[in-house]
N, C-alpha and C positions, 0 to 999 in steps of 0.2 A: 023197515028202514026207516032212518028218519028222513024226513022231509029237507029238502036242499034249502031252503026259505026258512026253515028253523035250523038248522047250521049256521049258515049267515048271522042268524038273529043272534045265536048263542055265541060265536066268534066277537060280534059287535059288544054284546054284553061284555063279556069276558075283555075285551081290547078296551072299553071303557071304564069297568073297574081297576084294568093295570094302569090306566092313563091317569085317572084319581088318584090311586094311589102316589103316581109317579109327582105329579101335582101337588098332595100332603109332603113327600119325603122331601120336593125343594122347597117347598115353601117353609118348612121347618128348617133345614139347613141353610138358607137364606137368612130368617129369622136370628139362627142360630150365629151366621158369620157377622151379621150385623152386630150380635151383643158382642163378641170376642172384639171387631174392630172399634166398637165403643167404647170398651173396656181395656182395649190398649193404645185408643186414645187418651182415654183418661189418665191413663199409670203412666204414657208418656210426659201428660201435662203437669200431671203429679211429680215424677221425677226430674223435671225440669223446675219445678217452684222448689224443690228439696235442696239441688244442686245449690239454685241462687239463695235462699235462704242459708245455705252452709256459709256461703261468701259474704252476704250480708253480715251473719253473727261472726265472723270471722273478724271484720271489718270493722264491727262496732267493739268486738274486743281488744283489737287494738287501739281504737279512738279511746277507750277507758286505760286503757294499761298506757298512753300518754296523757291521760288526765291527772291519773295517779301517779306519775313519775311528775307533774307537774307541781303537781300539790305538794309531793313529799320535798322539792327541791324547794319551792318556796318557805314549804316549813322549814327547813334543814337551812336554809341564807339565814331566816328571821330567827331563827333558833339560836339560845346562850350554849355555845358549846360546851362550859363550862358546869353548867348547872341544865341536863338534859333529862327531862322525864325519863320515869326507868323504862316503860315499856318500849323506848326508842334508843336506848344505849347501843343495844345489837347493832341496830341499823346504822346509826351515825357513827360508830364503831368502822362499818364495813365502807361508808362512805367515806370515812377520812385516810383508811388504809388505802382502798382503789385511788383516790386522789394523791396520797404518798407514791403507790405506783407508780401509776402516770407519770407524774413529778421527773422518777427515777429512770421511767425509760426515753422522756424527753430529752432530759439532758446526757443518756449516752447517746444518741440518737445523733443530737448535734455535735458531741465530742467524736463521733464515726464522720462525720459530714466535714468539719474542720481538716479531721484526719486526711481525708481524699478531695481536699477541695471544693467540694459541692454547697454551694447554694443551698441555703434553707430550704426555702420554699418552690422547688424546681416543678411541681405541679403547677402552681397557678402560673408559667411562664405560657404569652401564647405561643402557638405554633411556629411561625416565624421566626420569633424571638429564637427559639430553640435550635431551629434548621439554621438559620444566618448565624447562629453562635458556633456551631459543628460545622457549617461551610468556610468559615473561617478559621478553626481551628488545623481543618483537613488543608486547606492551601498554605498554613504556615509550614506545617507540617511536607508539604512536597512541594514547595516553593524552589524555584529554577534558578538559575544564573538570573542577574538582575536587567542583562540585555534584551532579555527573553521577552516580547509581547504579551502582553494579556490577554485571555482568548476572551471571547465575550459570548455569548448566544443569547438572540431575540426571539421570541415565541410571539407568532400573531395568530389569530383566530381570523378565520375569513365566516361571514355569514351567509351558510347556507339558505335562510329564508324559512330553516325548518323551524318547529318549537324545539326547545333545548330538551332533555331526559330528564336531568335530575334536576337538583334546586339549582339558584340562581343568586350572584351578590347581589 
């Protein structure tokens, strides 16, 4: 029969071996996790840079397109429309056709505005002017007998000492 101390030594050796194996596995897993986390961080940084570069490229393409349009506009304005260089004839025709179409549509718009008594440029009127005109029209439509007194409303704002929530004038 084996000695008790020998059994204890054998169990300790086995436990030590298992502990060493567990440490090795934990170390390997830790290294793997660090690698994966590092790779994920690098991948995230790369993806963010890709997104930013796409936005920057799109912005630069828009800038280039605007610059090309400006070059074309300057060339178009400076060129003799009767003697257009051969490679530009089609482009000049497209611009001239587009300008003619715009003029026709603006003429039709002005005719329609005149037919409905709409001022030519209502989009540029200040908000207060539009509201004032609308209120005046409404007052003329619902005006009562001349002997009725006018109704006025006064609005006052009390200062409660608090900062305003929205923008102030």
